C-alpha positions as CSV (number, residue, x, y, z in Angstrom):
1,M,100.0,107.4,44.1
2,L,103.8,107.5,44.3
3,L,104.2,111.2,43.3
4,L,103.2,112.6,46.7
5,P,105.6,110.5,48.8
6,L,108.4,111.1,46.4
7,I,108.0,114.8,46.6
8,S,107.7,114.5,50.4
9,L,111.0,112.6,50.5
10,G,112.7,115.4,48.8
11,I,111.5,118.2,51.1
12,I,111.2,116.5,54.5
13,D,113.8,117.6,57.0
14,Q,113.8,118.8,60.6
15,S,114.4,122.5,59.8
16,R,110.8,122.9,58.6
17,R,109.4,122.5,62.1
18,G,111.1,125.7,63.3
19,L,108.9,128.1,61.4
20,S,107.5,129.9,64.4
21,D,109.2,132.1,67.0
22,N,107.1,130.4,69.6
23,N,108.8,127.2,70.8
24,Y,105.5,125.7,72.0
25,V,104.2,125.9,68.5
26,N,107.3,124.3,67.1
27,E,107.1,121.5,69.6
28,L,103.4,120.8,69.0
29,A,104.2,120.6,65.3
30,S,106.9,118.1,66.1
31,N,104.5,115.6,67.7
32,G,103.3,113.9,64.6
33,P,104.2,111.8,61.6
34,Y,106.1,114.7,59.9
35,Q,108.7,114.9,62.6
36,L,108.9,111.1,63.0
37,F,109.8,110.6,59.4
38,A,112.0,113.7,59.3
39,A,114.0,112.4,62.2
40,F,114.2,108.9,60.6
41,R,115.5,110.3,57.3
42,N,118.1,112.7,58.8
43,N,119.3,110.3,61.6
44,R,120.2,113.1,64.0
45,L,119.1,114.9,67.1
46,D,119.0,118.7,67.3
47,Y,122.1,119.3,69.4
48,R,121.4,122.8,70.6
49,Q,117.8,121.9,71.5
50,F,118.6,118.8,73.6
51,Y,122.1,119.3,75.0
52,A,123.8,121.8,77.4
53,T,125.6,124.4,75.3
54,G,128.1,127.1,75.9
55,D,129.3,130.3,74.2
56,D,130.6,129.4,70.7
57,H,133.4,131.9,70.8
58,D,134.7,130.6,74.2
59,L,134.3,126.9,73.3
60,S,135.9,127.5,69.9
61,I,139.0,128.9,71.5
62,R,139.2,126.0,73.9
63,L,138.8,123.5,71.0
64,K,141.6,125.1,69.0
65,D,143.9,125.2,72.1
66,H,143.4,121.4,72.5
67,V,143.6,120.5,68.8
68,M,145.9,123.1,67.3
69,K,148.2,123.5,70.3
70,G,148.4,127.2,70.1
71,S,148.9,127.5,66.4
72,C,145.4,128.9,65.7
73,V,144.7,132.1,63.9
74,P,142.6,134.4,66.2
75,D,140.4,135.8,63.5
76,K,139.4,132.5,62.0
77,E,135.7,131.4,61.9
78,V,134.5,129.7,65.1
79,Y,135.4,126.0,65.3
80,N,137.5,126.4,62.1
81,I,140.4,124.1,63.0
82,A,141.9,124.0,59.5
83,R,145.6,124.0,59.8
84,D,148.9,122.9,58.3
85,V,150.5,119.8,59.8
86,R,154.2,119.8,58.9
87,A,156.3,116.7,59.5
88,Q,159.9,116.6,60.6
89,G,162.0,114.9,58.0
90,P,161.2,113.4,54.6
91,A,157.9,111.6,54.0
92,K,157.8,107.8,53.9
93,K,155.6,106.9,51.0
94,L,154.8,103.4,52.3
95,N,151.7,101.4,51.4
96,V,149.0,101.2,54.1
97,M,146.6,98.3,54.7
98,L,144.2,99.4,57.4
99,I,142.0,96.5,58.7
100,T,138.9,97.4,60.7
101,V,137.9,94.1,62.4
102,E,134.3,93.6,63.3
103,S,133.6,93.6,67.1
104,L,137.2,92.9,68.2
105,S,137.0,93.8,71.9
106,A,140.3,94.1,73.7
107,R,139.1,91.5,76.2
108,F,139.4,88.7,73.6
109,L,143.2,89.0,73.6
110,T,145.3,87.2,76.1
111,R,147.2,90.5,76.7
112,F,144.0,91.9,78.2
113,G,142.9,88.9,80.3
114,E,141.3,86.3,78.0
115,K,142.0,82.7,79.3
116,K,140.5,80.6,76.4
117,D,143.4,81.1,73.9
118,I,141.1,82.2,71.0
119,T,143.6,84.7,69.5
120,P,146.9,82.7,69.4
121,F,148.2,84.5,66.3
122,M,147.3,88.0,67.4
123,D,148.8,87.3,70.9
124,K,152.2,86.6,69.2
125,W,151.9,89.1,66.3
126,F,150.9,92.1,68.5
127,S,154.2,91.8,70.4
128,Q,156.1,92.4,67.1
129,G,154.8,95.9,66.4
130,M,153.3,98.9,68.1
131,L,150.3,98.0,70.4
132,F,148.2,100.7,71.9
133,T,146.8,99.2,75.1
134,N,144.6,102.1,76.3
135,F,142.6,102.7,73.1
136,Y,138.8,103.2,72.9
137,A,136.1,103.1,70.2
138,T,134.0,106.2,69.9
139,G,130.7,104.2,69.6
140,T,128.8,101.0,69.5
141,R,128.2,100.5,65.7
142,T,130.4,99.8,62.7
143,T,129.5,103.1,61.0
144,R,130.5,105.0,64.1
145,G,133.9,103.4,64.1
146,L,134.3,104.0,60.3
147,E,133.3,107.7,60.8
148,A,135.9,108.3,63.6
149,I,138.7,106.5,61.7
150,T,138.0,108.1,58.4
151,L,137.0,111.6,59.4
152,S,138.7,112.0,62.8
153,I,135.6,113.8,64.1
154,P,133.8,113.2,67.5
155,P,130.5,111.4,67.4
156,T,127.4,113.6,67.1
157,P,124.1,112.6,68.6
158,G,121.8,110.3,66.6
159,R,123.3,108.1,63.8
160,S,126.8,108.2,62.3
161,I,127.7,110.7,59.6
162,V,128.1,107.7,57.4
163,K,124.3,107.3,57.4
164,R,123.4,110.9,57.0
165,P,122.6,113.0,53.9
166,D,125.1,115.5,52.6
167,N,128.2,113.5,53.8
168,S,130.5,113.8,50.7
169,R,133.7,115.7,50.1
170,M,134.5,115.7,53.7
171,F,138.1,116.0,54.8
172,S,139.2,112.4,55.3
173,L,142.2,110.1,55.8
174,G,141.6,108.7,52.3
175,R,141.6,112.2,50.8
176,V,145.1,112.8,52.2
177,F,146.4,109.6,50.6
178,K,144.6,110.2,47.3
179,D,146.1,113.7,47.0
180,L,149.6,112.0,47.4
181,G,148.9,109.8,44.4
182,Y,147.9,106.6,46.3
183,D,145.4,104.1,45.0
184,T,142.8,104.7,47.7
185,A,140.1,102.0,48.2
186,F,137.5,100.8,50.7
187,L,137.2,97.0,50.7
188,Y,134.2,95.5,52.4
189,G,133.3,91.8,52.9
190,G,129.6,92.6,52.6
191,R,127.5,94.6,50.2
192,G,128.3,98.3,50.6
193,F,124.8,99.6,50.2
194,F,124.3,98.4,53.8
195,E,124.5,101.3,56.2
196,N,125.2,103.7,53.2
197,M,128.9,102.7,53.2
198,N,129.5,102.8,49.4
199,A,127.9,106.2,49.1
200,F,129.9,107.6,52.0
201,F,133.3,106.3,50.9
202,S,132.9,106.9,47.2
203,G,131.7,110.4,48.0
204,N,134.9,111.0,50.0
205,G,137.5,109.9,47.5
206,Y,137.6,106.1,47.9
207,R,137.3,103.4,45.2
208,I,134.9,100.7,46.3
209,V,135.5,97.0,46.3
210,D,132.7,95.1,48.1
211,Q,131.1,91.6,47.9
212,S,129.4,92.4,44.6
213,C,132.9,92.9,43.0
214,L,134.1,89.4,43.8
215,T,133.8,86.7,41.1
216,G,132.3,83.3,41.9
217,N,135.8,81.8,42.0
218,E,136.9,84.3,44.7
219,V,134.0,83.5,47.1
220,T,134.7,80.3,49.1
221,F,132.2,81.1,51.9
222,K,129.5,83.7,52.6
223,N,126.6,84.2,54.9
224,A,124.0,87.0,55.3
225,W,126.6,89.5,56.2
226,G,129.0,88.8,53.4
227,V,132.1,86.8,52.4
228,C,134.4,85.3,55.0
229,D,137.4,87.3,56.1
230,G,139.7,84.9,54.2
231,D,138.0,85.8,50.9
232,L,138.2,89.5,51.6
233,Y,142.0,89.3,52.5
234,R,142.7,87.3,49.3
235,R,141.0,90.1,47.3
236,A,143.1,92.7,49.2
237,I,146.3,90.8,48.2
238,H,145.1,90.8,44.6
239,E,144.4,94.6,44.7
240,A,147.8,95.3,46.3
241,N,149.6,93.2,43.6
242,Q,147.7,95.2,40.9
243,A,148.8,98.5,42.4
244,C,152.4,97.3,42.7
245,R,152.4,96.3,39.0
246,E,151.2,99.9,38.2
247,Q,154.0,101.2,40.5
248,K,151.4,103.0,42.6
249,P,151.4,103.2,46.4
250,F,148.1,102.0,47.9
251,F,146.0,102.9,50.9
252,F,143.4,100.2,51.5
253,H,140.8,100.4,54.2
254,L,139.3,96.9,54.9
255,M,136.1,96.2,56.8
256,T,135.6,92.6,57.9
257,T,132.3,90.7,58.7
258,S,133.1,87.2,60.1
259,N,133.1,88.1,63.8
260,H,129.4,88.9,63.7
261,Q,126.3,86.8,64.3
262,P,125.6,84.2,63.2
263,F,129.3,83.5,63.6
264,T,129.6,81.2,60.6
265,F,132.8,80.6,58.6
266,P,134.4,77.9,56.5
267,D,134.5,74.4,58.0
268,G,137.8,72.9,59.0
269,K,139.7,76.1,59.6
270,I,139.7,76.1,63.4
271,D,138.9,73.7,66.3
272,L,135.5,75.3,67.0
273,I,132.2,74.7,65.2
274,P,130.7,77.5,63.2
275,G,127.4,79.0,64.4
276,E,126.0,80.6,67.5
277,G,125.6,77.5,69.6
278,K,123.5,77.0,72.7
279,D,126.6,77.1,74.9
280,G,127.5,80.6,73.7
281,S,130.6,79.4,71.8
282,G,129.5,81.2,68.6
283,R,131.3,84.4,69.5
284,L,134.5,82.4,70.5
285,G,134.5,80.7,67.1
286,G,134.0,84.1,65.4
287,V,137.0,85.6,67.2
288,K,139.2,82.5,66.6
289,Y,138.3,82.4,62.9
290,T,139.1,86.2,62.8
291,D,142.5,85.4,64.2
292,Y,143.0,82.5,61.8
293,A,142.2,84.7,58.8
294,L,144.6,87.4,59.9
295,E,147.4,84.8,60.1
296,G,146.4,83.8,56.6
297,L,146.6,87.4,55.4
298,M,150.1,87.8,56.7
299,T,151.3,84.4,55.4
300,E,150.2,85.5,51.9
301,A,151.5,89.0,52.2
302,R,155.0,88.3,53.3
303,P,156.3,86.9,50.0
304,Q,154.8,89.8,48.0
305,P,157.2,92.5,46.6
306,W,155.3,95.3,48.3
307,F,155.3,93.7,51.8
308,K,158.6,95.4,53.0
309,D,157.2,98.8,52.1
310,T,153.8,98.3,53.8
311,I,152.3,99.3,57.1
312,F,149.5,97.1,58.5
313,V,147.1,98.6,60.9
314,V,144.6,96.5,62.9
315,V,141.8,98.2,64.8
316,A,138.3,97.2,65.9
317,D,135.2,99.1,64.8
318,H,133.6,98.7,68.2
319,C,133.3,96.1,71.1
320,A,131.3,92.9,70.9
321,S,128.7,94.3,73.4
322,S,127.9,97.7,74.9
323,A,125.3,97.0,77.6
324,G,126.1,98.0,81.2
325,K,124.8,99.3,84.5
326,V,125.6,102.9,83.4
327,G,124.8,104.6,80.2
328,L,128.4,104.5,78.9
329,P,130.2,101.5,80.4
330,V,133.8,102.4,79.7
331,E,135.1,98.8,79.6
332,K,132.7,98.1,76.7
333,Y,134.6,100.6,74.5
334,H,138.1,99.2,75.1
335,I,139.6,98.0,71.8
336,P,143.1,97.2,70.4
337,L,145.1,99.3,68.0
338,F,148.1,97.6,66.4
339,I,150.5,99.1,63.8
340,Y,153.0,96.7,62.2
341,S,155.8,97.2,59.7
342,P,159.2,95.5,60.3
343,G,162.0,98.0,59.7
344,H,159.7,101.0,59.9
345,I,157.6,100.7,63.1
346,P,159.3,99.8,66.4
347,S,158.0,97.0,68.7
348,K,156.6,98.6,71.8
349,E,153.4,99.1,73.9
350,V,151.8,102.5,74.2
351,D,149.6,103.0,77.2
352,T,148.4,106.5,76.5
353,L,144.7,107.0,76.7
354,A,143.3,107.7,73.2
355,S,140.4,106.9,70.8
356,Q,139.7,106.2,67.2
357,I,139.7,109.9,66.2
358,D,143.4,109.9,66.9
359,L,144.3,107.0,64.5
360,A,144.5,109.1,61.3
361,P,146.9,111.8,62.7
362,T,149.0,109.2,64.4
363,L,149.4,107.1,61.3
364,L,150.2,110.1,59.1
365,S,152.8,111.2,61.7
366,L,154.5,107.8,61.5
367,L,154.7,108.3,57.8
368,N,156.2,111.8,58.2
369,I,153.4,113.1,55.9
370,S,152.7,116.9,55.8
371,Y,149.1,117.7,55.0
372,E,146.3,120.1,55.4
373,S,144.2,119.0,58.4
374,F,140.7,119.4,59.7
375,F,141.1,116.5,62.1
376,F,139.8,116.7,65.6
377,G,142.1,113.9,66.6
378,E,145.8,114.3,67.5
379,N,149.0,112.3,67.2
380,I,149.1,110.0,70.2
381,L,152.9,109.7,70.1
382,S,153.4,113.5,70.3
383,S,155.1,114.7,73.5
384,D,152.3,117.2,74.0
385,F,149.4,114.8,73.6
386,E,147.1,114.9,76.6
387,G,145.5,111.5,77.2
388,R,141.7,111.5,76.7
389,A,139.1,109.5,74.8
390,L,135.8,110.4,73.3
391,I,133.1,107.7,73.7
392,A,129.4,107.9,73.0
393,N,126.2,106.1,72.1
394,Y,123.1,107.4,70.3
395,Q,122.4,110.0,73.0
396,K,125.1,110.2,75.5
397,L,128.3,112.0,74.6
398,G,131.3,111.4,76.8
399,L,134.9,112.6,77.5
400,L,137.0,110.0,79.3
401,K,139.9,111.0,81.4
402,K,142.1,108.8,83.7
403,E,139.7,108.6,86.7
404,E,136.4,109.9,85.5
405,L,134.0,110.1,82.6
406,L,132.1,113.3,81.9
407,F,129.1,113.1,79.6
408,L,126.2,115.1,78.1
409,S,122.7,113.7,77.8
410,P,119.4,115.0,76.3
411,G,117.5,117.3,78.6
412,K,120.7,119.4,78.9
413,Q,122.0,117.1,81.6
414,I,125.7,116.9,82.5
415,N,126.9,113.9,84.5
416,R,130.1,112.4,85.9
417,I,131.0,108.8,86.5
418,I,133.8,108.1,89.0
419,L,135.9,105.2,87.7
420,N,138.5,104.5,90.5
421,H,136.2,103.1,93.2
422,G,135.2,99.7,92.1
423,E,131.5,100.1,91.1
424,P,131.0,103.2,88.9
425,V,129.4,106.1,90.8
426,L,127.1,108.4,88.8
427,E,126.4,112.0,89.8
428,K,125.1,115.1,88.2
429,I,127.5,118.1,87.8
430,S,127.3,121.7,86.8
431,R,128.7,123.6,83.9
432,N,131.5,124.9,86.1
433,Y,132.9,121.5,86.9
434,P,136.5,121.1,85.7
435,G,136.6,119.5,82.2
436,V,133.0,120.3,81.3
437,K,133.9,123.1,78.9
438,E,136.4,120.8,77.2
439,L,133.6,118.2,76.8
440,M,131.3,120.8,75.3
441,A,134.0,122.1,73.0
442,Y,134.5,118.8,71.3
443,Y,130.8,117.9,70.8
444,Q,129.4,121.4,70.2
445,G,132.3,122.0,67.8
446,A,131.7,118.7,65.9
447,D,128.0,119.5,65.5
448,Y,128.8,123.1,64.3
449,V,131.4,121.8,61.9
450,F,129.1,119.3,60.3
451,I,126.0,121.6,60.1
452,H,128.1,124.5,58.7
453,R,130.1,122.2,56.4
454,L,133.4,123.5,57.5
455,N,135.4,120.4,56.9
456,R,134.6,120.1,53.2
457,W,136.7,120.0,50.1
458,H,135.5,122.0,47.1
459,E,135.1,119.9,44.0
460,F,138.1,119.7,41.7
461,P,139.0,117.3,38.9
462,D,141.3,114.6,40.2
463,N,144.1,115.8,38.0
464,L,144.1,119.3,39.4
465,T,146.7,119.8,42.2
466,Q,147.3,123.5,42.0
467,N,145.2,126.1,43.7
468,R,143.2,123.5,45.5
469,V,140.8,124.9,48.0
470,L,141.7,123.4,51.3
471,P,139.5,122.9,54.4
472,G,138.3,126.2,55.8
473,G,138.6,128.0,52.5
474,N,142.4,128.4,52.4
475,I,144.1,128.2,49.0
């Protein structure tokens, strides 16, 4: 009885519906259980079928001009943005603790208008490092944020790459650090089989530490989502101390869980009651406990021998809510990015428009690290960075500029939202509208790169460093 479904699981994908040259035949074949389960398993939409597309050669040149800043090789494969990034000056081999905070909307911070004083520590702390005030999430789910931060790739329609099959050995931020000899780990407060996180990160060069790795003594509080942020941070301190004893630099990517429904956390830590609450105070408590736990992390980290040589990065995975009158409500994507390291990172605000795909190249630039790159993102602090952000949901794919948002939708639609006139104004636009080809270049390029596996590392033993095949096939 189980043999047939097991065999079907192994062979079902969306390519099998395209066996005929007649599109009507293919579409009729799609209207059934086969296509339903194939779509469910692969978690993606067929980009070229549903979205407005352009000439690959033309869009590839445009993408390379934006990403590679004129350094592209003309005869390279289309959308092959593999390149050398060479830093000016010696590398700073500092430790990195990258903390992705669940649902930390920018609006929760006093700096961005919150009046209820629910982030007293972050309000003070964020003035002591580099705060990016015009920074945007690429999507509305945790896996979408992890995808952008880790792979520096625009969102593609459907579910995040984290959830898809064949998502290992992709060029990632963790891979850069691992090749430099860092202890590279993903630390998650929940169980990493959720949303395929463990498979994704382990397949891309990360060591995994999740809830199942914590001993009974390490867990002081947990709910359905995982252990509280305080427990996760204490384990991160333990891991950092271990790396320090082994005289090994570390890159730890943490993912928190406390600022999520049902908003429960240890009693007695803050002046709000845990739980959702009929008055809507649950979210406020989740945010305030998040702030409390971050303060605890810094209190425990400062006396450690590795603290003075560590960069702390705080960023949200996405906002707390994403619903709005228009398909992509821009304010529901606004998140903070904060980089802190006394003596290494100056205290200032950066108001350049950017998004999560730009985090990796910006961080590596601050460390003066030279590396082989297949990142779509760019260094926000570079003098030639042109402010823009990529934001999306499951179907709409947007390019945000200063006064407007352009986006693609299924049905090959192209729309524009005007942002500088109070209520957003939505209108249809043509392919010839300024900025549309740039919009297409990012998203059509990302789809092509993933489908054709351009941003993959060939398999090598971890101890091999010579003649490594780099992204795009370069040696």
